[in-house]
Backbone of each chain as nested JSON, in Angstrom:
{
  "chains": [
    {"id": "A", "residues": [
      {"number": 1, "name": "MET", "atoms": {"N": [134.102, 127.417, 82.363], "CA": [134.625, 126.28, 81.81], "C": [133.543, 125.372, 81.237]}},
      {"number": 2, "name": "ALA", "atoms": {"N": [132.394, 125.289, 81.898], "CA": [131.245, 124.526, 81.421], "C": [130.747, 125.132, 80.075]}},
      {"number": 3, "name": "ASP", "atoms": {"N": [130.774, 126.43, 79.986], "CA": [130.392, 127.081, 78.808], "C": [131.262, 126.744, 77.615]}},
      {"number": 4, "name": "LEU", "atoms": {"N": [132.512, 126.812, 77.91], "CA": [133.54, 126.411, 76.867], "C": [133.462, 124.884, 76.43]}},
      {"number": 5, "name": "ALA", "atoms": {"N": [133.117, 124.076, 77.452], "CA": [132.893, 122.665, 77.236], "C": [131.631, 122.446, 76.206]}},
      {"number": 6, "name": "ASP", "atoms": {"N": [130.691, 123.196, 76.465], "CA": [129.511, 123.089, 75.672], "C": [129.79, 123.49, 74.224]}},
      {"number": 7, "name": "ALA", "atoms": {"N": [130.528, 124.54, 74.153], "CA": [130.874, 125.179, 72.779], "C": [132.009, 124.43, 72.075]}},
      {"number": 8, "name": "HIS", "atoms": {"N": [132.651, 123.484, 72.717], "CA": [133.791, 122.779, 72.153], "C": [133.686, 122.251, 70.75]}},
      {"number": 9, "name": "PRO", "atoms": {"N": [132.405, 121.654, 70.442], "CA": [132.315, 121.116, 69.04], "C": [132.452, 122.191, 68.035]}},
      {"number": 10, "name": "GLY", "atoms": {"N": [132.144, 123.336, 68.323], "CA": [132.271, 124.397, 67.295], "C": [133.681, 124.801, 67.072]}},
      {"number": 11, "name": "PHE", "atoms": {"N": [134.499, 124.733, 68.121], "CA": [135.839, 124.976, 67.936], "C": [136.539, 123.83, 67.176]}},
      {"number": 12, "name": "VAL", "atoms": {"N": [136.183, 122.537, 67.515], "CA": [136.727, 121.417, 66.789], "C": [136.448, 121.537, 65.283]}},
      {"number": 13, "name": "GLU", "atoms": {"N": [135.145, 121.892, 65.02], "CA": [134.704, 122.047, 63.697], "C": [135.461, 123.019, 62.883]}},
      {"number": 14, "name": "ALA", "atoms": {"N": [135.871, 124.067, 63.455], "CA": [136.542, 125.198, 62.896], "C": [138.166, 124.863, 62.98]}},
      {"number": 15, "name": "GLY", "atoms": {"N": [138.529, 123.788, 63.438], "CA": [139.987, 123.401, 63.529], "C": [140.807, 124.285, 64.498]}},
      {"number": 16, "name": "ILE", "atoms": {"N": [140.018, 124.586, 65.618], "CA": [140.809, 125.411, 66.54], "C": [140.974, 124.554, 67.8]}},
      {"number": 17, "name": "THR", "atoms": {"N": [142.256, 124.584, 68.309], "CA": [142.53, 123.84, 69.565], "C": [142.317, 124.659, 70.681]}},
      {"number": 18, "name": "LEU", "atoms": {"N": [141.641, 124.138, 71.712], "CA": [141.325, 124.715, 72.981], "C": [141.931, 124.128, 74.072]}},
      {"number": 19, "name": "TRP", "atoms": {"N": [142.691, 124.88, 74.881], "CA": [143.28, 124.333, 76.071], "C": [142.985, 125.286, 77.252]}},
      {"number": 20, "name": "ALA", "atoms": {"N": [142.801, 124.576, 78.325], "CA": [142.578, 125.298, 79.687], "C": [143.827, 125.118, 80.528]}},
      {"number": 21, "name": "VAL", "atoms": {"N": [144.404, 126.25, 81.098], "CA": [145.733, 126.09, 81.792], "C": [145.529, 126.626, 83.255]}},
      {"number": 22, "name": "SER", "atoms": {"N": [145.976, 125.807, 84.174], "CA": [146.004, 126.309, 85.562], "C": [147.285, 125.723, 86.303]}},
      {"number": 23, "name": "VAL", "atoms": {"N": [147.418, 126.04, 87.422], "CA": [148.541, 125.516, 88.158], "C": [148.316, 124.239, 89.061]}},
      {"number": 24, "name": "ASP", "atoms": {"N": [147.229, 123.657, 88.699], "CA": [146.846, 122.373, 89.275], "C": [147.739, 121.304, 88.715]}},
      {"number": 25, "name": "PRO", "atoms": {"N": [148.001, 120.288, 89.56], "CA": [148.879, 119.193, 88.998], "C": [147.906, 118.375, 88.106]}},
      {"number": 26, "name": "PRO", "atoms": {"N": [148.548, 117.493, 87.253], "CA": [147.806, 116.803, 86.297], "C": [146.795, 115.826, 86.77]}},
      {"number": 27, "name": "HIS", "atoms": {"N": [147.008, 115.316, 87.926], "CA": [145.963, 114.39, 88.627], "C": [144.73, 115.059, 88.966]}},
      {"number": 28, "name": "VAL", "atoms": {"N": [144.935, 116.355, 89.522], "CA": [143.79, 117.132, 89.821], "C": [143.026, 117.54, 88.622]}},
      {"number": 29, "name": "SER", "atoms": {"N": [143.749, 117.948, 87.556], "CA": [143.117, 118.325, 86.379], "C": [142.325, 117.16, 85.816]}},
      {"number": 30, "name": "ALA", "atoms": {"N": [142.818, 115.935, 85.861], "CA": [142.055, 114.702, 85.446], "C": [140.925, 114.512, 86.164]}},
      {"number": 31, "name": "LEU", "atoms": {"N": [140.892, 114.796, 87.484], "CA": [139.623, 114.616, 88.281], "C": [138.549, 115.713, 87.733]}},
      {"number": 32, "name": "LEU", "atoms": {"N": [139.095, 116.818, 87.594], "CA": [138.129, 117.973, 87.147], "C": [137.513, 117.643, 85.757]}},
      {"number": 33, "name": "LYS", "atoms": {"N": [138.37, 117.197, 84.996], "CA": [137.99, 116.809, 83.537], "C": [136.813, 115.672, 83.507]}},
      {"number": 34, "name": "ALA", "atoms": {"N": [137.237, 114.712, 84.393], "CA": [136.264, 113.631, 84.458], "C": [134.906, 113.946, 85.081]}},
      {"number": 35, "name": "GLU", "atoms": {"N": [135.017, 114.748, 86.269], "CA": [133.882, 115.218, 86.979], "C": [132.987, 115.995, 86.141]}},
      {"number": 36, "name": "HIS", "atoms": {"N": [133.566, 116.826, 85.324], "CA": [132.64, 117.887, 84.535], "C": [132.562, 117.524, 83.054]}},
      {"number": 37, "name": "PHE", "atoms": {"N": [133.069, 116.343, 82.714], "CA": [133.01, 115.907, 81.258], "C": [133.576, 117.034, 80.389]}},
      {"number": 38, "name": "ILE", "atoms": {"N": [134.688, 117.493, 80.712], "CA": [135.369, 118.574, 79.963], "C": [136.041, 117.849, 78.753]}},
      {"number": 39, "name": "PRO", "atoms": {"N": [135.778, 118.308, 77.53], "CA": [136.278, 117.469, 76.319], "C": [137.617, 117.949, 75.781]}},
      {"number": 40, "name": "PHE", "atoms": {"N": [138.165, 119.098, 76.388], "CA": [139.455, 119.622, 75.783], "C": [140.495, 119.355, 76.949]}},
      {"number": 41, "name": "ASP", "atoms": {"N": [141.739, 119.582, 76.436], "CA": [142.981, 119.319, 77.447], "C": [142.997, 120.437, 78.584]}},
      {"number": 42, "name": "LEU", "atoms": {"N": [143.354, 119.973, 79.724], "CA": [143.64, 120.757, 80.851], "C": [145.093, 120.707, 81.134]}},
      {"number": 43, "name": "LEU", "atoms": {"N": [145.785, 121.795, 80.95], "CA": [147.283, 121.71, 81.044], "C": [147.659, 122.381, 82.393]}},
      {"number": 44, "name": "SER", "atoms": {"N": [148.793, 121.633, 82.875], "CA": [149.343, 121.971, 84.278], "C": [150.566, 122.887, 84.117]}},
      {"number": 45, "name": "ASP", "atoms": {"N": [150.427, 124.078, 84.606], "CA": [151.62, 124.988, 84.748], "C": [152.156, 125.013, 86.145]}},
      {"number": 46, "name": "LEU", "atoms": {"N": [152.566, 123.828, 86.536], "CA": [152.944, 123.724, 87.983], "C": [153.975, 124.743, 88.561]}},
      {"number": 47, "name": "ASP", "atoms": {"N": [155.049, 125.018, 87.605], "CA": [156.096, 125.996, 87.99], "C": [155.78, 127.351, 87.697]}},
      {"number": 48, "name": "ARG", "atoms": {"N": [154.613, 127.62, 87.105], "CA": [154.125, 129.03, 86.848], "C": [154.942, 129.711, 85.687]}},
      {"number": 49, "name": "HIS", "atoms": {"N": [155.769, 128.951, 84.906], "CA": [156.597, 129.623, 83.855], "C": [155.519, 130.177, 82.805]}},
      {"number": 50, "name": "ALA", "atoms": {"N": [154.619, 129.494, 82.463], "CA": [153.68, 130.002, 81.348], "C": [152.91, 131.226, 81.831]}},
      {"number": 51, "name": "THR", "atoms": {"N": [152.556, 131.007, 83.104], "CA": [151.662, 132.137, 83.573], "C": [152.457, 133.322, 83.814]}},
      {"number": 52, "name": "ARG", "atoms": {"N": [153.686, 133.191, 84.205], "CA": [154.626, 134.316, 84.254], "C": [154.907, 134.938, 82.892]}},
      {"number": 53, "name": "ALA", "atoms": {"N": [155.194, 134.005, 81.911], "CA": [155.57, 134.457, 80.617], "C": [154.54, 135.293, 80.02]}},
      {"number": 54, "name": "TYR", "atoms": {"N": [153.102, 134.885, 80.317], "CA": [152.098, 135.678, 79.727], "C": [151.677, 136.932, 80.595]}},
      {"number": 55, "name": "GLY", "atoms": {"N": [152.592, 137.196, 81.646], "CA": [152.323, 138.351, 82.52], "C": [151.011, 138.383, 83.296]}},
      {"number": 56, "name": "ILE", "atoms": {"N": [150.528, 137.227, 83.698], "CA": [149.218, 137.202, 84.358], "C": [149.242, 136.43, 85.709]}},
      {"number": 57, "name": "LEU", "atoms": {"N": [150.374, 136.481, 86.278], "CA": [150.578, 135.74, 87.574], "C": [149.967, 136.621, 88.63]}},
      {"number": 58, "name": "ASN", "atoms": {"N": [149.132, 136.16, 89.491], "CA": [148.578, 136.85, 90.636], "C": [149.356, 136.147, 91.828]}},
      {"number": 59, "name": "PRO", "atoms": {"N": [150.473, 136.728, 92.321], "CA": [151.187, 136.076, 93.402], "C": [150.556, 135.95, 94.682]}},
      {"number": 60, "name": "ARG", "atoms": {"N": [149.538, 136.606, 94.916], "CA": [148.865, 136.839, 96.207], "C": [147.978, 135.611, 96.628]}},
      {"number": 61, "name": "GLU", "atoms": {"N": [147.826, 134.701, 95.739], "CA": [146.889, 133.647, 96.13], "C": [147.549, 132.313, 95.879]}},
      {"number": 62, "name": "ARG", "atoms": {"N": [147.388, 131.366, 96.73], "CA": [147.846, 129.954, 96.67], "C": [149.139, 129.753, 96.093]}},
      {"number": 63, "name": "GLY", "atoms": {"N": [150.129, 130.612, 96.426], "CA": [151.551, 130.465, 95.815], "C": [151.64, 131.043, 94.337]}},
      {"number": 64, "name": "GLY", "atoms": {"N": [150.551, 131.704, 93.887], "CA": [150.634, 132.276, 92.551], "C": [149.618, 131.455, 91.71]}},
      {"number": 65, "name": "ILE", "atoms": {"N": [148.67, 132.124, 91.279], "CA": [147.728, 131.593, 90.291], "C": [147.45, 132.54, 89.037]}},
      {"number": 66, "name": "PRO", "atoms": {"N": [147.038, 131.933, 87.934], "CA": [146.74, 132.931, 86.816], "C": [145.615, 133.817, 87.147]}},
      {"number": 67, "name": "ILE", "atoms": {"N": [145.691, 135.019, 86.657], "CA": [144.467, 135.72, 86.527], "C": [143.698, 135.301, 85.358]}},
      {"number": 68, "name": "PRO", "atoms": {"N": [142.354, 135.123, 85.546], "CA": [141.635, 134.426, 84.323], "C": [141.899, 135.197, 83.099]}},
      {"number": 69, "name": "THR", "atoms": {"N": [142.46, 134.542, 82.105], "CA": [142.73, 135.2, 80.837], "C": [142.492, 134.201, 79.665]}},
      {"number": 70, "name": "ILE", "atoms": {"N": [141.927, 134.799, 78.59], "CA": [141.884, 134.018, 77.367], "C": [142.693, 134.706, 76.321]}},
      {"number": 71, "name": "VAL", "atoms": {"N": [143.514, 133.743, 75.63], "CA": [144.388, 134.264, 74.585], "C": [144.18, 133.415, 73.411]}},
      {"number": 72, "name": "ALA", "atoms": {"N": [143.847, 134.015, 72.228], "CA": [143.768, 133.269, 70.981], "C": [145.049, 133.66, 70.243]}},
      {"number": 73, "name": "VAL", "atoms": {"N": [145.748, 132.439, 69.8], "CA": [146.894, 132.636, 69.093], "C": [146.853, 132.101, 67.656]}},
      {"number": 74, "name": "GLY", "atoms": {"N": [147.287, 132.951, 66.739], "CA": [147.19, 132.471, 65.329], "C": [148.385, 131.659, 64.916]}},
      {"number": 75, "name": "ARG", "atoms": {"N": [148.287, 131.057, 63.756], "CA": [149.419, 130.275, 63.253], "C": [150.737, 130.942, 63.172]}},
      {"number": 76, "name": "ASP", "atoms": {"N": [150.702, 132.312, 63.089], "CA": [151.883, 133.062, 63.016], "C": [152.541, 133.257, 64.44]}},
      {"number": 77, "name": "GLY", "atoms": {"N": [151.848, 132.636, 65.464], "CA": [152.438, 132.776, 66.806], "C": [152.099, 134.074, 67.463]}},
      {"number": 78, "name": "ARG", "atoms": {"N": [151.241, 134.839, 66.89], "CA": [150.933, 136.19, 67.568], "C": [149.484, 136.097, 68.079]}},
      {"number": 79, "name": "ALA", "atoms": {"N": [149.309, 136.764, 69.327], "CA": [148.021, 136.68, 69.837], "C": [147.122, 137.69, 69.178]}},
      {"number": 80, "name": "PHE", "atoms": {"N": [145.913, 137.33, 68.828], "CA": [145.088, 138.238, 68.11], "C": [143.723, 138.37, 68.89]}},
      {"number": 81, "name": "PHE", "atoms": {"N": [143.544, 137.817, 70.024], "CA": [142.464, 138.078, 70.939], "C": [142.934, 137.893, 72.267]}},
      {"number": 82, "name": "VAL", "atoms": {"N": [142.698, 138.858, 73.141], "CA": [143.128, 138.761, 74.592], "C": [142.017, 139.324, 75.443]}},
      {"number": 83, "name": "ALA", "atoms": {"N": [141.593, 138.54, 76.4], "CA": [140.646, 138.986, 77.279], "C": [141.111, 138.657, 78.714]}},
      {"number": 84, "name": "LEU", "atoms": {"N": [141.253, 139.727, 79.52], "CA": [141.887, 139.675, 80.946], "C": [140.799, 139.748, 82.015]}},
      {"number": 85, "name": "ASP", "atoms": {"N": [140.97, 138.958, 83.121], "CA": [140.101, 139.133, 84.285], "C": [138.722, 139.072, 84.17]}},
      {"number": 86, "name": "ARG", "atoms": {"N": [138.08, 140.235, 84.428], "CA": [136.574, 140.254, 84.415], "C": [136.125, 140.034, 82.818]}},
      {"number": 87, "name": "MET", "atoms": {"N": [136.839, 140.655, 82.012], "CA": [136.569, 140.406, 80.486], "C": [136.599, 139.035, 80.167]}},
      {"number": 88, "name": "ALA", "atoms": {"N": [137.563, 138.281, 80.716], "CA": [137.661, 136.871, 80.349], "C": [136.613, 136.084, 80.927]}},
      {"number": 89, "name": "ARG", "atoms": {"N": [136.18, 136.347, 82.114], "CA": [135.119, 135.633, 82.76], "C": [133.798, 135.882, 82.151]}},
      {"number": 90, "name": "GLN", "atoms": {"N": [133.655, 137.134, 81.411], "CA": [132.384, 137.375, 80.675], "C": [132.482, 137.049, 79.241]}},
      {"number": 91, "name": "THR", "atoms": {"N": [133.642, 136.585, 78.819], "CA": [133.643, 136.29, 77.358], "C": [132.649, 135.013, 77.024]}},
      {"number": 92, "name": "ARG", "atoms": {"N": [131.774, 135.239, 76.181], "CA": [130.948, 134.212, 75.797], "C": [131.676, 133.403, 74.669]}},
      {"number": 93, "name": "PRO", "atoms": {"N": [131.552, 131.959, 74.87], "CA": [132.217, 131.124, 73.784], "C": [131.795, 131.575, 72.454]}},
      {"number": 94, "name": "ASP", "atoms": {"N": [130.495, 131.881, 72.224], "CA": [130.231, 132.095, 70.797], "C": [130.96, 133.341, 70.303]}},
      {"number": 95, "name": "VAL", "atoms": {"N": [131.183, 134.372, 71.228], "CA": [131.854, 135.576, 70.788], "C": [133.353, 135.231, 70.476]}},
      {"number": 96, "name": "LEU", "atoms": {"N": [133.951, 134.274, 71.368], "CA": [135.277, 133.943, 71.166], "C": [135.427, 133.193, 69.853]}},
      {"number": 97, "name": "LEU", "atoms": {"N": [134.555, 132.215, 69.61], "CA": [134.519, 131.491, 68.419], "C": [134.442, 132.499, 67.227]}},
      {"number": 98, "name": "GLU", "atoms": {"N": [133.583, 133.453, 67.29], "CA": [133.402, 134.371, 66.264], "C": [134.732, 135.155, 65.938]}},
      {"number": 99, "name": "ALA", "atoms": {"N": [135.375, 135.583, 67.11], "CA": [136.689, 136.259, 66.864], "C": [137.729, 135.407, 66.238]}},
      {"number": 100, "name": "VAL", "atoms": {"N": [137.733, 134.184, 66.582], "CA": [138.849, 133.385, 65.997], "C": [138.457, 133.076, 64.469]}},
      {"number": 101, "name": "ARG", "atoms": {"N": [137.13, 132.868, 64.232], "CA": [136.809, 132.61, 62.728], "C": [137.091, 133.867, 61.975]}},
      {"number": 102, "name": "SER", "atoms": {"N": [136.762, 135.055, 62.584], "CA": [136.994, 136.252, 61.791], "C": [138.458, 136.447, 61.521]}},
      {"number": 103, "name": "HIS", "atoms": {"N": [139.29, 135.916, 62.37], "CA": [140.722, 135.977, 62.201], "C": [141.271, 135.169, 61.01]}},
      {"number": 104, "name": "GLY", "atoms": {"N": [140.592, 134.062, 60.989], "CA": [140.99, 133.008, 60.049], "C": [140.667, 131.64, 60.363]}},
      {"number": 105, "name": "ALA", "atoms": {"N": [140.359, 130.829, 59.468], "CA": [139.912, 129.365, 59.7], "C": [140.93, 128.69, 60.531]}},
      {"number": 106, "name": "GLY", "atoms": {"N": [140.613, 127.611, 60.987], "CA": [141.559, 126.692, 61.692], "C": [142.49, 125.971, 60.742]}},
      {"number": 107, "name": "ARG", "atoms": {"N": [142.594, 124.659, 61.026], "CA": [143.45, 123.881, 60.217], "C": [142.947, 123.886, 58.687]}},
      {"number": 108, "name": "ALA", "atoms": {"N": [143.921, 123.625, 57.829], "CA": [143.606, 123.635, 56.381], "C": [142.448, 122.555, 56.076]}},
      {"number": 109, "name": "GLY", "atoms": {"N": [141.5, 123.06, 55.353], "CA": [140.439, 122.328, 54.99], "C": [139.195, 122.271, 55.99]}},
      {"number": 110, "name": "ALA", "atoms": {"N": [139.365, 123.132, 57.147], "CA": [138.278, 123.149, 58.031], "C": [137.263, 124.112, 57.583]}},
      {"number": 111, "name": "GLY", "atoms": {"N": [137.451, 124.796, 56.525], "CA": [136.441, 125.731, 56.061], "C": [136.59, 127.111, 56.585]}},
      {"number": 112, "name": "GLY", "atoms": {"N": [135.852, 128.013, 56.017], "CA": [136.037, 129.354, 56.661], "C": [137.142, 130.112, 55.882]}},
      {"number": 113, "name": "ARG", "atoms": {"N": [137.201, 131.492, 56.261], "CA": [138.307, 132.277, 55.75], "C": [139.636, 132.046, 56.349]}},
      {"number": 114, "name": "ARG", "atoms": {"N": [140.718, 132.318, 55.718], "CA": [142.003, 131.985, 56.226], "C": [142.858, 133.242, 56.244]}},
      {"number": 115, "name": "TRP", "atoms": {"N": [143.543, 133.553, 57.301], "CA": [144.559, 134.569, 57.282], "C": [144.015, 135.962, 56.951]}},
      {"number": 116, "name": "ILE", "atoms": {"N": [142.789, 136.302, 57.441], "CA": [142.339, 137.623, 57.221], "C": [142.29, 138.26, 58.577]}},
      {"number": 117, "name": "ARG", "atoms": {"N": [142.919, 139.409, 58.629], "CA": [142.928, 140.169, 60.021], "C": [141.583, 140.678, 60.28]}},
      {"number": 118, "name": "PRO", "atoms": {"N": [141.217, 140.716, 61.685], "CA": [139.818, 141.212, 61.898], "C": [139.902, 142.753, 61.698]}},
      {"number": 119, "name": "ARG", "atoms": {"N": [138.785, 143.215, 61.059], "CA": [138.514, 144.534, 60.833], "C": [138.197, 145.341, 62.114]}},
      {"number": 120, "name": "LEU", "atoms": {"N": [138.518, 146.57, 62.115], "CA": [138.324, 147.306, 63.209], "C": [136.809, 147.248, 63.672]}},
      {"number": 121, "name": "ARG", "atoms": {"N": [135.882, 147.303, 62.696], "CA": [134.452, 147.262, 62.95], "C": [134.054, 145.96, 63.762]}},
      {"number": 122, "name": "ASP", "atoms": {"N": [134.872, 144.866, 63.274], "CA": [134.594, 143.495, 63.955], "C": [134.914, 143.598, 65.384]}},
      {"number": 123, "name": "LEU", "atoms": {"N": [136.186, 144.214, 65.69], "CA": [136.591, 144.242, 67.043], "C": [135.696, 145.113, 67.923]}},
      {"number": 124, "name": "ARG", "atoms": {"N": [135.121, 146.289, 67.303], "CA": [134.274, 147.1, 67.959], "C": [132.96, 146.393, 68.385]}},
      {"number": 125, "name": "GLY", "atoms": {"N": [132.465, 145.59, 67.411], "CA": [131.298, 144.786, 67.584], "C": [131.476, 143.806, 68.839]}},
      {"number": 126, "name": "ILE", "atoms": {"N": [132.743, 143.146, 68.857], "CA": [133.073, 142.223, 69.906], "C": [133.145, 142.921, 71.179]}},
      {"number": 127, "name": "LEU", "atoms": {"N": [133.742, 144.118, 71.227], "CA": [133.816, 144.898, 72.526], "C": [132.524, 145.248, 72.978]}},
      {"number": 128, "name": "ARG", "atoms": {"N": [131.564, 145.654, 72.094], "CA": [130.217, 146.186, 72.469], "C": [129.526, 144.951, 73.059]}},
      {"number": 129, "name": "ARG", "atoms": {"N": [129.741, 143.741, 72.499], "CA": [129.106, 142.57, 73.209], "C": [129.584, 142.209, 74.439]}},
      {"number": 130, "name": "PHE", "atoms": {"N": [130.9, 142.474, 74.726], "CA": [131.546, 142.246, 76.075], "C": [130.92, 143.215, 77.0]}},
      {"number": 131, "name": "ARG", "atoms": {"N": [130.723, 144.438, 76.69], "CA": [130.225, 145.431, 77.512], "C": [128.774, 145.162, 77.978]}},
      {"number": 132, "name": "LYS", "atoms": {"N": [127.959, 144.627, 76.979], "CA": [126.628, 144.303, 77.258], "C": [126.557, 143.11, 78.181]}},
      {"number": 133, "name": "GLY", "atoms": {"N": [127.429, 142.271, 78.3], "CA": [127.422, 141.113, 79.044], "C": [126.404, 140.054, 78.546]}},
      {"number": 134, "name": "PRO", "atoms": {"N": [126.171, 139.001, 79.493], "CA": [125.365, 137.928, 78.98], "C": [123.782, 138.49, 78.822]}},
      {"number": 135, "name": "GLU", "atoms": {"N": [123.274, 137.945, 77.755], "CA": [121.917, 138.291, 77.537], "C": [120.882, 137.448, 78.304]}}
    ]},
    {"id": "B", "residues": [
      {"number": 1, "name": "MET", "atoms": {"N": [149.594, 141.45, 90.359], "CA": [149.817, 140.903, 89.056], "C": [151.413, 141.294, 88.837]}},
      {"number": 2, "name": "THR", "atoms": {"N": [152.113, 140.31, 88.232], "CA": [153.633, 140.399, 87.913], "C": [153.764, 140.523, 86.43]}},
      {"number": 3, "name": "GLY", "atoms": {"N": [154.651, 141.458, 85.957], "CA": [154.871, 141.53, 84.501], "C": [153.802, 142.273, 83.734]}},
      {"number": 4, "name": "THR", "atoms": {"N": [154.039, 142.34, 82.5], "CA": [153.124, 143.042, 81.611], "C": [152.241, 141.945, 80.877]}},
      {"number": 5, "name": "PRO", "atoms": {"N": [150.876, 142.044, 81.061], "CA": [150.088, 140.979, 80.503], "C": [150.255, 141.045, 78.931]}},
      {"number": 6, "name": "ILE", "atoms": {"N": [150.187, 139.813, 78.338], "CA": [150.141, 139.764, 76.985], "C": [148.968, 140.628, 76.23]}},
      {"number": 7, "name": "ALA", "atoms": {"N": [149.297, 141.171, 75.076], "CA": [148.401, 142.01, 74.45], "C": [148.215, 141.578, 72.9]}},
      {"number": 8, "name": "VAL", "atoms": {"N": [147.188, 142.012, 72.379], "CA": [147.058, 141.719, 70.985], "C": [148.068, 142.121, 70.165]}},
      {"number": 9, "name": "GLY", "atoms": {"N": [148.595, 141.29, 69.25], "CA": [149.807, 141.565, 68.5], "C": [151.081, 140.992, 68.997]}},
      {"number": 10, "name": "ASP", "atoms": {"N": [151.176, 140.706, 70.244], "CA": [152.341, 140.22, 70.867], "C": [152.523, 138.832, 70.395]}},
      {"number": 11, "name": "THR", "atoms": {"N": [153.886, 138.368, 70.291], "CA": [154.192, 137.049, 70.032], "C": [153.982, 136.152, 71.31]}},
      {"number": 12, "name": "ALA", "atoms": {"N": [153.063, 135.194, 71.169], "CA": [152.721, 134.424, 72.454], "C": [153.923, 133.61, 72.77]}},
      {"number": 13, "name": "PRO", "atoms": {"N": [154.341, 133.662, 74.052], "CA": [155.364, 132.781, 74.457], "C": [155.085, 131.245, 74.285]}},
      {"number": 14, "name": "ASP", "atoms": {"N": [155.997, 130.524, 73.797], "CA": [155.708, 129.047, 73.641], "C": [155.542, 128.461, 75.028]}},
      {"number": 15, "name": "VAL", "atoms": {"N": [154.616, 127.544, 75.006], "CA": [154.42, 126.674, 76.298], "C": [154.543, 125.223, 76.018]}},
      {"number": 16, "name": "ARG", "atoms": {"N": [155.233, 124.555, 76.889], "CA": [155.274, 123.022, 76.75], "C": [154.756, 122.559, 78.114]}},
      {"number": 17, "name": "LEU", "atoms": {"N": [153.527, 122.101, 78.187], "CA": [152.953, 121.784, 79.491], "C": [152.283, 120.421, 79.351]}},
      {"number": 18, "name": "PRO", "atoms": {"N": [152.268, 119.673, 80.526], "CA": [151.622, 118.38, 80.552], "C": [150.166, 118.535, 80.672]}},
      {"number": 19, "name": "ALA", "atoms": {"N": [149.475, 117.667, 79.928], "CA": [147.908, 117.648, 80.094], "C": [147.658, 116.691, 81.3]}},
      {"number": 20, "name": "SER", "atoms": {"N": [146.304, 116.395, 81.396], "CA": [145.89, 115.664, 82.579], "C": [146.263, 114.085, 82.234]}},
      {"number": 21, "name": "ASP", "atoms": {"N": [146.593, 113.874, 80.96], "CA": [147.069, 112.391, 80.687], "C": [148.516, 112.348, 80.823]}},
      {"number": 22, "name": "GLY", "atoms": {"N": [149.265, 113.406, 81.213], "CA": [150.736, 113.347, 81.474], "C": [151.385, 113.609, 80.222]}},
      {"number": 23, "name": "VAL", "atoms": {"N": [150.873, 113.714, 79.088], "CA": [151.648, 113.881, 77.831], "C": [151.754, 115.504, 77.713]}},
      {"number": 24, "name": "ILE", "atoms": {"N": [153.061, 115.824, 77.27], "CA": [153.315, 117.333, 77.045], "C": [152.544, 117.763, 75.832]}},
      {"number": 25, "name": "ARG", "atoms": {"N": [152.016, 118.907, 75.933], "CA": [151.392, 119.686, 74.695], "C": [152.298, 120.779, 74.426]}},
      {"number": 26, "name": "SER", "atoms": {"N": [152.586, 121.124, 73.195], "CA": [153.531, 122.155, 72.711], "C": [152.746, 123.12, 71.96]}},
      {"number": 27, "name": "LEU", "atoms": {"N": [152.754, 124.421, 72.356], "CA": [152.053, 125.456, 71.573], "C": [152.557, 125.581, 70.144]}},
      {"number": 28, "name": "SER", "atoms": {"N": [153.922, 125.647, 69.974], "CA": [154.554, 125.868, 68.677], "C": [154.197, 124.712, 67.749]}},
      {"number": 29, "name": "LEU", "atoms": {"N": [154.226, 123.495, 68.304], "CA": [153.8, 122.419, 67.413], "C": [152.304, 122.308, 66.972]}},
      {"number": 30, "name": "THR", "atoms": {"N": [151.588, 122.653, 67.912], "CA": [150.018, 122.699, 67.769], "C": [149.707, 123.762, 66.791]}},
      {"number": 31, "name": "LEU", "atoms": {"N": [150.336, 124.806, 66.846], "CA": [149.949, 126.007, 65.896], "C": [150.274, 125.671, 64.44]}},
      {"number": 32, "name": "ARG", "atoms": {"N": [150.969, 124.604, 64.142], "CA": [151.047, 124.132, 62.82], "C": [149.78, 123.564, 62.247]}},
      {"number": 33, "name": "GLU", "atoms": {"N": [148.82, 123.178, 63.133], "CA": [147.648, 122.601, 62.853], "C": [146.598, 123.712, 62.7]}},
      {"number": 34, "name": "GLY", "atoms": {"N": [146.783, 124.818, 63.348], "CA": [145.695, 125.846, 63.407], "C": [145.882, 126.691, 64.631]}},
      {"number": 35, "name": "PRO", "atoms": {"N": [144.797, 127.655, 64.738], "CA": [144.836, 128.526, 65.832], "C": [144.778, 127.724, 67.227]}},
      {"number": 36, "name": "VAL", "atoms": {"N": [145.222, 128.349, 68.301], "CA": [145.156, 127.884, 69.655], "C": [144.561, 128.771, 70.539]}},
      {"number": 37, "name": "VAL", "atoms": {"N": [143.505, 128.384, 71.335], "CA": [142.955, 129.294, 72.364], "C": [143.47, 128.726, 73.728]}},
      {"number": 38, "name": "LEU", "atoms": {"N": [144.055, 129.618, 74.514], "CA": [144.574, 129.228, 75.89], "C": [143.463, 129.97, 76.79]}},
      {"number": 39, "name": "ALA", "atoms": {"N": [142.928, 129.205, 77.694], "CA": [142.11, 129.776, 78.728], "C": [142.808, 129.481, 80.0]}},
      {"number": 40, "name": "PHE", "atoms": {"N": [143.393, 130.501, 80.537], "CA": [144.028, 130.431, 81.874], "C": [142.835, 130.622, 82.839]}},
      {"number": 41, "name": "TYR", "atoms": {"N": [142.922, 129.617, 83.883], "CA": [141.913, 129.688, 84.976], "C": [142.565, 129.546, 86.318]}},
      {"number": 42, "name": "ARG", "atoms": {"N": [141.68, 129.876, 87.366], "CA": [142.279, 129.972, 88.647], "C": [142.618, 128.554, 89.228]}},
      {"number": 43, "name": "GLY", "atoms": {"N": [142.026, 127.499, 88.682], "CA": [142.273, 126.147, 89.096], "C": [141.235, 125.636, 90.151]}},
      {"number": 44, "name": "HIS", "atoms": {"N": [141.383, 124.382, 90.523], "CA": [140.528, 123.69, 91.329], "C": [141.012, 123.702, 92.719]}},
      {"number": 45, "name": "TRP", "atoms": {"N": [140.165, 123.98, 93.672], "CA": [140.659, 123.805, 95.171], "C": [139.462, 123.564, 96.07]}}
    ]}
  ]
}
């Protein structure tokens, strides 16, 4: 979370909205946000509907919590980047930002390319960096 | 884990969830502005 907070300006500059989702109630998220100076929104999935809908509910812990997952969604509503569990925890924000940028720029006028699908070699490069882990 | 995890190319289920300020955020509405990255995490305890 701290890594994403540090990288947040890059996401803003690219016109990309970043949300973190947990099953914590809003007041707990508010404390976490204030304690750790998190600049993006922390959303509360109290009833686990979103976590279930994304197929990532781990029902064995604390009444059900999300498996750590990063999903990047394009303007067409489709997921174009998904990292689950260990891969999500190892996803470096710069790699994530690169993946989103290579898919297409954020909001209109934010610069960069728009609506270009990632090429296979881009995805291979990203996967290689995942496997290498933090440098 | 329950269900099938979302995969690249899937339509992302719409979400309408409250943020820490109590205001509802809508994925479908926010996507009009640009891409959205959702980072699901285990939470604070």
